[in-house]
LOSE-280398 format. One line per 3 residues: their letters; for each residue z, x negated, y of N, C-alpha, C. Coordinates in Angstrom, 1 decimal. Layout:
LOSE-280398
A = Z X Y Z X Y Z X Y; ...;
//
This chain:
LOSE-280398
MDF = 0.0 -0.9 -1.2 0.0 0.0 0.0 0.0 -0.9 1.2; -0.9 -0.6 2.2 -1.0 -1.3 3.4 -1.6 -0.5 4.5; -1.2 -0.6 5.7 -1.9 0.1 6.8 -1.6 -0.8 8.1;
TIS = -2.4 -0.6 9.0 -2.3 -1.4 10.3 -2.2 -0.4 11.4; -1.3 -0.7 12.4 -1.3 0.1 13.6 -1.4 -0.9 14.8; -2.3 -0.7 15.7 -2.5 -1.6 16.8 -1.3 -1.5 17.7;
SEA = -1.1 -2.6 18.5 -0.1 -2.6 19.5 -0.3 -1.5 20.5; -1.5 -1.2 20.9 -1.8 -0.2 21.9 -1.4 1.2 21.3; -1.7 1.4 20.0 -1.3 2.7 19.4 0.2 2.8 19.4;
AKH = 0.9 1.8 19.0 2.4 1.8 18.9 3.0 2.0 20.3; 2.4 1.3 21.3 3.0 1.5 22.6 2.8 3.0 23.1; 1.6 3.6 22.8 1.4 5.0 23.2 2.4 5.9 22.5;
YKK = 2.5 5.8 21.2 3.5 6.6 20.5 4.9 6.4 21.1; 5.2 5.2 21.4 6.6 4.8 21.9 6.8 5.6 23.3; 5.8 5.6 24.1 5.8 6.2 25.4 5.9 7.7 25.3;
EME = 4.9 8.3 24.5 4.8 9.8 24.4 6.0 10.4 23.7; 6.5 9.7 22.7 7.6 10.2 21.9 9.0 9.8 22.4; 9.0 9.0 23.5 10.2 8.5 24.1 11.0 7.7 23.1;
LKE = 10.3 6.8 22.4 11.0 6.0 21.3 11.6 4.8 22.0; 12.6 4.3 21.3 13.2 3.0 21.8 13.1 2.0 20.6; 13.4 0.8 20.9 13.4 -0.2 19.8 14.4 0.2 18.8;
GDA = 13.9 0.0 17.5 14.8 0.4 16.4 14.5 1.8 15.8; 13.8 2.6 16.6 13.5 4.0 16.1 12.4 3.9 15.0; 12.3 5.0 14.2 11.3 5.0 13.1 10.5 6.3 13.2;
VRL = 9.2 6.2 12.9 8.3 7.3 12.9 7.6 7.4 11.6; 7.7 8.6 11.0 7.0 8.9 9.8 5.5 9.3 10.0; 4.6 8.7 9.3 3.2 9.1 9.4 2.9 9.9 8.1;
FVR = 2.3 11.1 8.3 2.1 11.9 7.1 0.8 12.7 7.2; 0.3 13.1 6.0 -0.9 13.9 6.0 -0.7 15.2 6.5; -1.6 15.6 7.4 -1.5 16.9 8.1 -2.9 17.6 7.9;
VGG = -2.8 18.9 7.5 -4.0 19.6 7.3 -4.3 20.4 8.5; -5.6 20.4 9.0 -6.0 21.1 10.2 -6.2 20.2 11.4; -7.0 19.2 11.2 -7.3 18.3 12.3 -8.0 19.0 13.5;
VGS = -8.0 18.4 14.6 -8.6 19.0 15.8 -10.1 19.3 15.6; -10.5 20.5 15.7 -11.8 20.9 15.6 -12.5 20.8 14.3; -11.7 20.4 13.3 -12.3 20.1 12.0 -11.8 21.0 10.9;
GGF = -10.6 21.4 11.0 -9.9 22.1 9.9 -9.7 21.2 8.7; -9.9 19.9 8.9 -9.7 18.9 7.8 -8.3 18.2 7.9; -8.3 17.0 7.5 -7.0 16.2 7.4 -6.9 15.4 8.7;
SIG = -5.6 15.1 9.0 -5.3 14.1 10.1 -3.9 13.6 9.9; -3.5 12.7 10.8 -2.2 12.1 10.7 -1.2 12.8 11.5; -0.1 13.3 10.9 1.0 13.8 11.7 2.0 12.7 11.9;
VAK = 2.9 12.9 13.0 3.9 11.9 13.3 5.2 12.7 13.5; 6.3 12.1 13.1 7.6 12.7 13.3 8.7 11.6 13.3; 9.6 11.7 14.3 10.7 10.7 14.3 11.7 11.1 13.2;
ETP = 11.8 10.2 12.2 12.6 10.4 11.1 13.2 9.0 10.6; 14.0 9.1 9.6 14.6 7.9 9.0 13.8 7.6 7.7; 13.4 6.3 7.5 12.7 6.0 6.3 13.6 6.0 5.1;
SPT = 13.0 6.4 3.9 13.7 6.3 2.7 13.6 4.9 2.1; 14.4 4.5 1.1 14.3 3.2 0.6 12.9 2.9 -0.1; 12.2 4.0 -0.5 10.9 3.8 -1.2 9.7 3.9 -0.3;
SFQ = 9.9 4.2 1.0 8.8 4.3 1.9 8.2 3.0 2.2; 6.9 2.9 2.6 6.2 1.7 3.0 6.4 1.6 4.5; 6.8 0.5 5.0 7.1 0.4 6.4 6.4 -0.8 7.1;
VTK = 6.0 -0.5 8.4 5.4 -1.5 9.2 6.0 -1.4 10.6; 6.5 -2.6 11.1 7.1 -2.5 12.4 6.2 -3.1 13.5; 6.0 -2.4 14.6 5.1 -2.8 15.7 5.8 -2.3 17.0;
EGV = 5.8 -3.2 17.9 6.4 -3.0 19.3 7.9 -2.5 19.1; 8.6 -3.0 18.1 10.0 -2.6 17.9 10.2 -1.3 17.3; 9.2 -0.6 16.9 9.3 0.7 16.2 8.8 0.6 14.8;
TFF = 9.5 1.2 13.8 9.1 1.2 12.4 8.3 2.4 12.1; 7.0 2.2 11.7 6.2 3.3 11.3 6.2 3.3 9.8; 6.4 4.4 9.1 6.5 4.4 7.7 5.8 5.6 7.0;
VTE = 5.5 5.4 5.7 4.8 6.4 5.0 5.5 6.6 3.7; 5.8 7.9 3.3 6.5 8.1 2.0 5.5 8.1 0.9; 5.9 8.1 -0.3 5.1 8.0 -1.5 4.0 9.1 -1.6;
EDQ = 4.4 10.3 -1.2 3.4 11.4 -1.4 2.2 11.3 -0.4; 2.3 10.5 0.7 1.2 10.4 1.7 0.5 9.1 1.6; 0.9 8.2 0.7 0.3 6.9 0.6 -1.2 7.0 0.2;
WYV = -1.6 8.0 -0.5 -3.0 8.1 -1.0 -3.9 8.2 0.2; -3.5 8.7 1.3 -4.3 8.9 2.5 -4.2 7.7 3.5; -3.0 7.2 3.7 -2.8 6.2 4.7 -3.0 4.8 4.2;
DGM = -3.0 4.5 2.8 -3.2 3.2 2.3 -4.6 2.7 2.7; -4.6 1.5 3.4 -5.8 0.9 3.9 -6.2 1.3 5.3; -5.5 2.3 5.9 -5.9 2.8 7.2 -5.5 1.9 8.4;
TIS = -6.4 1.9 9.4 -6.1 1.3 10.7 -6.0 2.4 11.7; -4.9 2.3 12.5 -4.7 3.3 13.6 -4.8 2.5 14.8; -5.7 2.9 15.7 -5.9 2.2 17.0 -5.9 3.2 18.1;
YEP = -5.7 2.7 19.3 -5.7 3.6 20.5 -6.4 2.9 21.6; -7.3 3.7 22.3 -8.1 3.2 23.4 -7.5 3.9 24.7; -6.6 3.2 25.5 -6.0 3.9 26.6 -7.0 4.3 27.7;
GID = -8.1 3.6 27.9 -9.1 3.9 28.9 -9.7 5.3 28.8; -9.8 5.8 27.5 -10.3 7.1 27.2 -9.3 8.0 26.5; -8.0 7.5 26.4 -7.0 8.3 25.8 -7.4 8.8 24.4;
YFH = -7.8 7.9 23.5 -8.4 8.2 22.2 -7.7 7.4 21.1; -7.2 8.2 20.1 -6.8 7.5 18.8 -7.9 7.5 17.9; -8.0 6.4 17.2 -9.0 6.2 16.1 -8.4 5.9 14.8;
FEN = -8.7 6.7 13.8 -8.2 6.5 12.4 -9.3 6.1 11.5; -9.2 4.9 10.9 -10.3 4.5 10.0 -9.7 4.0 8.7; -10.3 4.3 7.6 -9.8 3.9 6.3 -11.0 3.6 5.4;
PKI = -11.3 2.3 5.2 -12.5 2.0 4.3 -12.4 2.5 2.9; -11.2 2.9 2.5 -11.0 3.5 1.1 -11.4 4.9 1.1; -11.5 5.6 2.2 -11.8 7.0 2.3 -13.0 7.1 3.3;
KDV = -14.2 7.5 2.8 -15.4 7.5 3.6 -15.2 8.4 4.8; -14.7 9.5 4.7 -14.5 10.5 5.8 -13.1 10.9 5.8; -12.3 10.4 6.8 -10.8 10.6 6.8 -10.5 12.1 7.2;
INP = -11.4 12.8 7.8 -11.2 14.2 8.2 -11.4 15.1 7.0; -12.4 14.8 6.1 -12.7 15.6 4.9 -12.8 14.7 3.7; -11.6 14.1 3.3 -11.7 13.2 2.1 -12.1 13.9 0.8;
E = -12.7 13.2 0.0 -13.1 13.8 -1.3 -12.1 13.5 -2.4;
//
């Protein structure tokens, strides 16, 4: 299990969710993405379990529980502040909005 979150994305989550250093955010599979009705990433401030996969960026721990690893494994989450846009890419899943 592995995923990458850019510094820009972590900073944006930190600002928008009013997170401080040491906080943790769960990334999970969400059904009903914007305009697609497909899949997307949900976020929630929670405490990681001992079995969750964790990545720390900008002082915040981002984690994925076992049941959502199928979707997030290999994913890169980036953010472009100039256009206020999150980009989710996963080479293991051809279409992250409508995975097969």
